[in-house]
Jmol script that loads the backbone (N, CA, C; Angstrom):
load data "model"
ATOM      1  N   UNK A   1      90.530 123.638 126.276  1.00  0.00           N
ATOM      2  CA  UNK A   1      92.074 122.738 126.499  1.00  0.00           C
ATOM      3  C   UNK A   1      92.365 122.971 127.618  1.00  0.00           C
ATOM      4  N   UNK A   2      93.434 122.182 128.470  1.00  0.00           N
ATOM      5  CA  UNK A   2      94.673 123.028 129.389  1.00  0.00           C
ATOM      6  C   UNK A   2      95.627 122.573 129.166  1.00  0.00           C
ATOM      7  N   UNK A   3      96.303 123.420 128.922  1.00  0.00           N
ATOM      8  CA  UNK A   3      98.603 122.415 128.717  1.00  0.00           C
ATOM      9  C   UNK A   3      99.196 123.734 129.739  1.00  0.00           C
ATOM     10  N   UNK A   4      99.826 122.335 130.319  1.00  0.00           N
ATOM     11  CA  UNK A   4     100.431 123.595 130.849  1.00  0.00           C
ATOM     12  C   UNK A   4     102.304 122.474 131.143  1.00  0.00           C
ATOM     13  N   UNK A   5     103.209 123.120 131.635  1.00  0.00           N
ATOM     14  CA  UNK A   5     104.531 122.362 131.929  1.00  0.00           C
ATOM     15  C   UNK A   5     104.624 122.725 133.253  1.00  0.00           C
ATOM     16  N   UNK A   6     105.267 121.565 133.737  1.00  0.00           N
ATOM     17  CA  UNK A   6     105.623 121.232 135.141  1.00  0.00           C
ATOM     18  C   UNK A   6     107.143 121.269 135.177  1.00  0.00           C
ATOM     19  N   UNK A   7     107.774 121.129 136.501  1.00  0.00           N
ATOM     20  CA  UNK A   7     109.082 120.466 136.521  1.00  0.00           C
ATOM     21  C   UNK A   7     108.917 119.432 138.316  1.00  0.00           C
ATOM     22  N   UNK A   8     108.328 118.069 137.707  1.00  0.00           N
ATOM     23  CA  UNK A   8     108.015 117.384 138.466  1.00  0.00           C
ATOM     24  C   UNK A   8     108.964 117.102 140.245  1.00  0.00           C
ATOM     25  N   UNK A   9     108.231 117.444 141.402  1.00  0.00           N
ATOM     26  CA  UNK A   9     109.915 117.546 142.502  1.00  0.00           C
ATOM     27  C   UNK A   9     109.330 116.233 143.177  1.00  0.00           C
ATOM     28  N   UNK A  10     108.322 115.210 142.806  1.00  0.00           N
ATOM     29  CA  UNK A  10     108.655 113.910 143.460  1.00  0.00           C
ATOM     30  C   UNK A  10     107.635 113.092 142.426  1.00  0.00           C
ATOM     31  N   UNK A  11     107.929 111.894 142.120  1.00  0.00           N
ATOM     32  CA  UNK A  11     107.411 110.672 141.329  1.00  0.00           C
ATOM     33  C   UNK A  11     105.625 110.883 141.039  1.00  0.00           C
ATOM     34  N   UNK A  12     104.797 111.523 141.809  1.00  0.00           N
ATOM     35  CA  UNK A  12     103.039 111.283 141.836  1.00  0.00           C
ATOM     36  C   UNK A  12     103.256 113.679 141.306  1.00  0.00           C
ATOM     37  N   UNK A  13     102.332 113.380 140.704  1.00  0.00           N
ATOM     38  CA  UNK A  13     101.616 115.017 140.576  1.00  0.00           C
ATOM     39  C   UNK A  13     100.124 114.519 141.069  1.00  0.00           C
ATOM     40  N   UNK A  14      99.351 115.408 141.460  1.00  0.00           N
ATOM     41  CA  UNK A  14      97.790 115.376 141.556  1.00  0.00           C
ATOM     42  C   UNK A  14      97.313 116.724 140.028  1.00  0.00           C
ATOM     43  N   UNK A  15      96.723 116.370 139.613  1.00  0.00           N
ATOM     44  CA  UNK A  15      95.679 117.116 138.282  1.00  0.00           C
ATOM     45  C   UNK A  15      94.208 117.397 138.996  1.00  0.00           C
ATOM     46  N   UNK A  16      94.343 118.454 138.942  1.00  0.00           N
ATOM     47  CA  UNK A  16      92.799 119.060 139.072  1.00  0.00           C
ATOM     48  C   UNK A  16      92.227 119.238 137.485  1.00  0.00           C
ATOM     49  N   UNK A  17      90.420 118.848 137.178  1.00  0.00           N
ATOM     50  CA  UNK A  17      89.964 118.675 135.947  1.00  0.00           C
ATOM     51  C   UNK A  17      88.882 119.375 135.968  1.00  0.00           C
ATOM     52  N   UNK A  18      89.129 120.079 135.214  1.00  0.00           N
ATOM     53  CA  UNK A  18      87.969 121.278 135.350  1.00  0.00           C
ATOM     54  C   UNK A  18      86.582 119.935 135.067  1.00  0.00           C
ATOM     55  N   UNK A  19      85.617 121.193 135.645  1.00  0.00           N
ATOM     56  CA  UNK A  19      84.058 120.805 135.765  1.00  0.00           C
ATOM     57  C   UNK A  19      83.482 120.113 134.217  1.00  0.00           C
ATOM     58  N   UNK A  20      83.849 120.726 133.380  1.00  0.00           N
ATOM     59  CA  UNK A  20      83.320 120.637 131.730  1.00  0.00           C
ATOM     60  C   UNK A  20      83.755 119.533 131.598  1.00  0.00           C
ATOM     61  N   UNK A  21      84.855 118.602 131.850  1.00  0.00           N
ATOM     62  CA  UNK A  21      85.663 117.956 131.607  1.00  0.00           C
ATOM     63  C   UNK A  21      85.409 116.579 131.960  1.00  0.00           C
ATOM     64  N   UNK A  22      84.261 116.329 133.250  1.00  0.00           N
ATOM     65  CA  UNK A  22      84.366 115.527 134.439  1.00  0.00           C
ATOM     66  C   UNK A  22      83.096 114.374 133.184  1.00  0.00           C
ATOM     67  N   UNK A  23      82.896 113.081 133.025  1.00  0.00           N
ATOM     68  CA  UNK A  23      82.152 112.528 132.602  1.00  0.00           C
ATOM     69  C   UNK A  23      82.704 112.317 131.047  1.00  0.00           C
ATOM     70  N   UNK A  24      83.820 113.009 130.208  1.00  0.00           N
ATOM     71  CA  UNK A  24      84.114 112.652 129.054  1.00  0.00           C
ATOM     72  C   UNK A  24      85.505 112.331 129.040  1.00  0.00           C
ATOM     73  N   UNK A  25      86.084 111.211 128.271  1.00  0.00           N
ATOM     74  CA  UNK A  25      87.804 110.880 127.761  1.00  0.00           C
ATOM     75  C   UNK A  25      88.220 111.744 127.969  1.00  0.00           C
ATOM     76  N   UNK A  26      89.458 111.892 128.804  1.00  0.00           N
ATOM     77  CA  UNK A  26      90.353 113.271 128.538  1.00  0.00           C
ATOM     78  C   UNK A  26      91.709 112.253 128.084  1.00  0.00           C
ATOM     79  N   UNK A  27      92.538 112.767 127.675  1.00  0.00           N
ATOM     80  CA  UNK A  27      93.776 112.382 126.752  1.00  0.00           C
ATOM     81  C   UNK A  27      94.822 112.948 128.212  1.00  0.00           C
ATOM     82  N   UNK A  28      95.663 112.780 128.924  1.00  0.00           N
ATOM     83  CA  UNK A  28      97.075 112.966 129.727  1.00  0.00           C
ATOM     84  C   UNK A  28      98.472 112.184 129.128  1.00  0.00           C
ATOM     85  N   UNK A  29      99.311 112.518 128.849  1.00  0.00           N
ATOM     86  CA  UNK A  29     100.451 112.871 128.083  1.00  0.00           C
ATOM     87  C   UNK A  29     101.223 113.114 128.778  1.00  0.00           C
ATOM     88  N   UNK A  30     102.557 112.492 129.421  1.00  0.00           N
ATOM     89  CA  UNK A  30     103.530 113.177 130.053  1.00  0.00           C
ATOM     90  C   UNK A  30     104.508 113.396 128.953  1.00  0.00           C
ATOM     91  N   UNK A  31     105.865 113.933 128.917  1.00  0.00           N
ATOM     92  CA  UNK A  31     107.025 113.486 128.337  1.00  0.00           C
ATOM     93  C   UNK A  31     108.244 114.508 128.634  1.00  0.00           C
ATOM     94  N   UNK A  32     109.240 114.179 128.867  1.00  0.00           N
ATOM     95  CA  UNK A  32     110.179 115.490 128.715  1.00  0.00           C
ATOM     96  C   UNK A  32     110.567 115.727 127.891  1.00  0.00           C
ATOM     97  N   UNK A  33     110.842 117.458 127.869  1.00  0.00           N
ATOM     98  CA  UNK A  33     110.694 118.450 126.579  1.00  0.00           C
ATOM     99  C   UNK A  33     112.321 118.251 126.338  1.00  0.00           C
ATOM    100  N   UNK A  34     113.097 118.035 126.851  1.00  0.00           N
ATOM    101  CA  UNK A  34     114.681 117.344 126.276  1.00  0.00           C
ATOM    102  C   UNK A  34     114.590 116.510 125.602  1.00  0.00           C
ATOM    103  N   UNK A  35     113.831 115.939 125.617  1.00  0.00           N
ATOM    104  CA  UNK A  35     113.752 114.532 124.936  1.00  0.00           C
ATOM    105  C   UNK A  35     113.591 114.687 123.599  1.00  0.00           C
ATOM    106  N   UNK A  36     112.264 115.878 123.243  1.00  0.00           N
ATOM    107  CA  UNK A  36     112.105 115.601 121.783  1.00  0.00           C
ATOM    108  C   UNK A  36     112.915 116.023 121.191  1.00  0.00           C
ATOM    109  N   UNK A  37     113.079 115.400 119.758  1.00  0.00           N
ATOM    110  CA  UNK A  37     113.438 115.407 118.949  1.00  0.00           C
ATOM    111  C   UNK A  37     113.303 117.003 117.319  1.00  0.00           C
ATOM    112  N   UNK A  38     114.314 118.268 117.830  1.00  0.00           N
ATOM    113  CA  UNK A  38     113.756 118.879 117.415  1.00  0.00           C
ATOM    114  C   UNK A  38     114.692 119.194 115.555  1.00  0.00           C
ATOM    115  N   UNK A  39     113.890 118.456 114.705  1.00  0.00           N
ATOM    116  CA  UNK A  39     114.321 118.430 113.465  1.00  0.00           C
ATOM    117  C   UNK A  39     114.134 119.679 112.872  1.00  0.00           C
ATOM    118  N   UNK A  40     115.435 120.854 111.851  1.00  0.00           N
ATOM    119  CA  UNK A  40     114.848 121.560 111.602  1.00  0.00           C
ATOM    120  C   UNK A  40     113.833 120.716 110.077  1.00  0.00           C
ATOM    121  N   UNK A  41     113.194 122.114 110.025  1.00  0.00           N
ATOM    122  CA  UNK A  41     111.803 121.784 108.673  1.00  0.00           C
ATOM    123  C   UNK A  41     112.086 122.030 107.710  1.00  0.00           C
ATOM    124  N   UNK A  42     113.208 120.842 105.855  1.00  0.00           N
ATOM    125  CA  UNK A  42     113.159 122.241 104.975  1.00  0.00           C
ATOM    126  C   UNK A  42     112.097 121.877 104.078  1.00  0.00           C
ATOM    127  N   UNK A  43     112.414 123.122 103.442  1.00  0.00           N
ATOM    128  CA  UNK A  43     111.521 124.145 102.488  1.00  0.00           C
ATOM    129  C   UNK A  43     111.455 122.622 101.298  1.00  0.00           C
ATOM    130  N   UNK A  44     110.224 122.060 100.852  1.00  0.00           N
ATOM    131  CA  UNK A  44     109.836 121.557  99.755  1.00  0.00           C
ATOM    132  C   UNK A  44     109.666 122.007  98.887  1.00  0.00           C
ATOM    133  N   UNK A  45     110.627 121.518  97.030  1.00  0.00           N
ATOM    134  CA  UNK A  45     110.481 122.277  95.996  1.00  0.00           C
ATOM    135  C   UNK A  45     110.056 121.210  95.209  1.00  0.00           C
ATOM    136  N   UNK A  46     108.848 121.815  94.252  1.00  0.00           N
ATOM    137  CA  UNK A  46     108.981 120.951  92.967  1.00  0.00           C
ATOM    138  C   UNK A  46     109.758 119.449  92.668  1.00  0.00           C
ATOM    139  N   UNK A  47     110.742 120.099  92.738  1.00  0.00           N
ATOM    140  CA  UNK A  47     111.802 118.774  92.296  1.00  0.00           C
ATOM    141  C   UNK A  47     111.831 117.917  93.278  1.00  0.00           C
ATOM    142  N   UNK A  48     111.435 118.185  94.683  1.00  0.00           N
ATOM    143  CA  UNK A  48     112.075 116.843  95.684  1.00  0.00           C
ATOM    144  C   UNK A  48     111.146 115.788  95.185  1.00  0.00           C
ATOM    145  N   UNK A  49     109.592 116.308  94.518  1.00  0.00           N
ATOM    146  CA  UNK A  49     108.491 115.317  94.364  1.00  0.00           C
ATOM    147  C   UNK A  49     108.773 114.488  93.115  1.00  0.00           C
ATOM    148  N   UNK A  50     110.092 114.851  92.318  1.00  0.00           N
ATOM    149  CA  UNK A  50     110.136 114.595  90.388  1.00  0.00           C
ATOM    150  C   UNK A  50     110.587 112.825  90.971  1.00  0.00           C
ATOM    151  N   UNK A  51     109.556 112.160  90.008  1.00  0.00           N
ATOM    152  CA  UNK A  51     109.318 111.132  90.028  1.00  0.00           C
ATOM    153  C   UNK A  51     108.041 109.940  90.989  1.00  0.00           C
ATOM    154  N   UNK A  52     107.623 111.088  91.579  1.00  0.00           N
ATOM    155  CA  UNK A  52     106.345 110.158  93.115  1.00  0.00           C
ATOM    156  C   UNK A  52     105.528 111.383  91.861  1.00  0.00           C
ATOM    157  N   UNK A  53     105.277 111.436  91.785  1.00  0.00           N
ATOM    158  CA  UNK A  53     103.788 112.832  91.054  1.00  0.00           C
ATOM    159  C   UNK A  53     104.016 112.368  89.682  1.00  0.00           C
ATOM    160  N   UNK A  54     102.829 111.635  88.815  1.00  0.00           N
ATOM    161  CA  UNK A  54     102.479 111.786  87.507  1.00  0.00           C
ATOM    162  C   UNK A  54     103.077 112.918  86.819  1.00  0.00           C
ATOM    163  N   UNK A  55     103.293 112.714  85.698  1.00  0.00           N
ATOM    164  CA  UNK A  55     103.569 114.472  84.986  1.00  0.00           C
ATOM    165  C   UNK A  55     102.320 115.171  84.897  1.00  0.00           C
ATOM    166  N   UNK A  56     100.831 114.478  84.766  1.00  0.00           N
ATOM    167  CA  UNK A  56      99.847 114.706  84.913  1.00  0.00           C
ATOM    168  C   UNK A  56      99.720 115.625  85.971  1.00  0.00           C
ATOM    169  N   UNK A  57      99.676 115.349  87.045  1.00  0.00           N
ATOM    170  CA  UNK A  57      99.609 115.947  88.605  1.00  0.00           C
ATOM    171  C   UNK A  57     100.303 116.567  88.293  1.00  0.00           C
ATOM    172  N   UNK A  58     101.761 117.062  88.605  1.00  0.00           N
ATOM    173  CA  UNK A  58     102.612 117.905  88.519  1.00  0.00           C
ATOM    174  C   UNK A  58     101.914 119.044  87.340  1.00  0.00           C
ATOM    175  N   UNK A  59     101.907 118.763  86.177  1.00  0.00           N
ATOM    176  CA  UNK A  59     101.459 119.913  85.803  1.00  0.00           C
ATOM    177  C   UNK A  59     100.081 120.933  86.402  1.00  0.00           C
ATOM    178  N   UNK A  60      98.722 120.118  86.702  1.00  0.00           N
ATOM    179  CA  UNK A  60      97.890 120.728  87.409  1.00  0.00           C
ATOM    180  C   UNK A  60      98.355 121.358  88.531  1.00  0.00           C
ATOM    181  N   UNK A  61      99.101 120.950  88.979  1.00  0.00           N
ATOM    182  CA  UNK A  61      99.802 121.815  90.332  1.00  0.00           C
ATOM    183  C   UNK A  61     100.438 123.480  90.249  1.00  0.00           C
ATOM    184  N   UNK A  62     101.193 122.570  89.106  1.00  0.00           N
ATOM    185  CA  UNK A  62     101.655 124.582  88.729  1.00  0.00           C
ATOM    186  C   UNK A  62     101.273 125.214  88.286  1.00  0.00           C
ATOM    187  N   UNK A  63      99.987 124.482  87.569  1.00  0.00           N
ATOM    188  CA  UNK A  63      98.590 125.423  86.697  1.00  0.00           C
ATOM    189  C   UNK A  63      97.954 125.719  88.191  1.00  0.00           C
ATOM    190  N   UNK A  64      97.772 125.425  89.257  1.00  0.00           N
ATOM    191  CA  UNK A  64      97.089 125.693  90.440  1.00  0.00           C
ATOM    192  C   UNK A  64      97.497 126.557  91.396  1.00  0.00           C
ATOM    193  N   UNK A  65      99.498 126.453  91.353  1.00  0.00           N
ATOM    194  CA  UNK A  65     100.057 127.480  92.265  1.00  0.00           C
ATOM    195  C   UNK A  65     100.522 129.023  90.815  1.00  0.00           C
ATOM    196  N   UNK A  66     100.268 128.957  89.413  1.00  0.00           N
ATOM    197  CA  UNK A  66      99.994 129.631  88.900  1.00  0.00           C
ATOM    198  C   UNK A  66      98.562 130.746  89.048  1.00  0.00           C
ATOM    199  N   UNK A  67      96.956 130.018  88.740  1.00  0.00           N
ATOM    200  CA  UNK A  67      96.242 131.091  89.021  1.00  0.00           C
ATOM    201  C   UNK A  67      96.642 131.439  90.749  1.00  0.00           C
ATOM    202  N   UNK A  68      96.458 130.606  91.731  1.00  0.00           N
ATOM    203  CA  UNK A  68      96.934 131.674  92.750  1.00  0.00           C
ATOM    204  C   UNK A  68      97.212 133.029  92.748  1.00  0.00           C
ATOM    205  N   UNK A  69      99.125 132.635  91.747  1.00  0.00           N
ATOM    206  CA  UNK A  69      99.190 134.069  92.249  1.00  0.00           C
ATOM    207  C   UNK A  69      98.424 134.606  91.370  1.00  0.00           C
ATOM    208  N   UNK A  70      98.743 134.813  90.744  1.00  0.00           N
ATOM    209  CA  UNK A  70      97.046 135.654  89.436  1.00  0.00           C
ATOM    210  C   UNK A  70      96.322 136.190  90.700  1.00  0.00           C
ATOM    211  N   UNK A  71      94.983 135.498  91.287  1.00  0.00           N
ATOM    212  CA  UNK A  71      94.320 135.501  92.514  1.00  0.00           C
ATOM    213  C   UNK A  71      95.199 136.959  93.175  1.00  0.00           C
ATOM    214  N   UNK A  72      95.965 136.558  93.813  1.00  0.00           N
ATOM    215  CA  UNK A  72      96.626 136.805  94.924  1.00  0.00           C
ATOM    216  C   UNK A  72      96.716 138.452  94.041  1.00  0.00           C
ATOM    217  N   UNK A  73      97.665 138.183  93.557  1.00  0.00           N
ATOM    218  CA  UNK A  73      98.044 139.719  92.459  1.00  0.00           C
ATOM    219  C   UNK A  73      97.056 140.833  92.121  1.00  0.00           C
ATOM    220  N   UNK A  74      95.634 140.156  92.258  1.00  0.00           N
ATOM    221  CA  UNK A  74      94.197 140.687  91.758  1.00  0.00           C
ATOM    222  C   UNK A  74      94.343 141.373  93.382  1.00  0.00           C
ATOM    223  N   UNK A  75      93.738 140.505  93.565  1.00  0.00           N
ATOM    224  CA  UNK A  75      93.586 141.059  94.885  1.00  0.00           C
ATOM    225  C   UNK A  75      94.220 142.473  96.107  1.00  0.00           C
ATOM    226  N   UNK A  76      95.275 142.066  95.544  1.00  0.00           N
ATOM    227  CA  UNK A  76      96.002 142.831  96.022  1.00  0.00           C
ATOM    228  C   UNK A  76      95.881 144.984  95.735  1.00  0.00           C
ATOM    229  N   UNK A  77      95.943 144.264  93.841  1.00  0.00           N
ATOM    230  CA  UNK A  77      95.771 145.613  93.374  1.00  0.00           C
ATOM    231  C   UNK A  77      94.220 146.343  93.799  1.00  0.00           C
ATOM    232  N   UNK A  78      93.178 145.131  94.005  1.00  0.00           N
ATOM    233  CA  UNK A  78      92.138 145.715  94.610  1.00  0.00           C
ATOM    234  C   UNK A  78      92.197 147.247  95.930  1.00  0.00           C
ATOM    235  N   UNK A  79      92.984 146.261  96.214  1.00  0.00           N
ATOM    236  CA  UNK A  79      93.773 147.432  98.110  1.00  0.00           C
ATOM    237  C   UNK A  79      94.264 148.354  97.943  1.00  0.00           C
ATOM    238  N   UNK A  80      94.462 148.560  96.928  1.00  0.00           N
ATOM    239  CA  UNK A  80      95.508 150.169  96.613  1.00  0.00           C
ATOM    240  C   UNK A  80      94.973 150.561  95.305  1.00  0.00           C
TER     241      UNK A  80
END
end "model"
wireframe off; spacefill off
backbone 0.3
color backbone group
């Protein structure tokens, strides 16, 4: 994969395609970086899913998290 950022000085851009891509479909996309909408990512909590998940699914998720934490703590103890 080749990815680069350029600042064009004209309406035409010449691309060099690597030999390994010859004969393969490739995607070429362009966009202005200043047009990208940068939204801050907010952390989700279980409360954000209230009413979306069934009680059973929410309880299953809580149990999975609880078990994952327990497993993680056990691995940390083995390291030290």
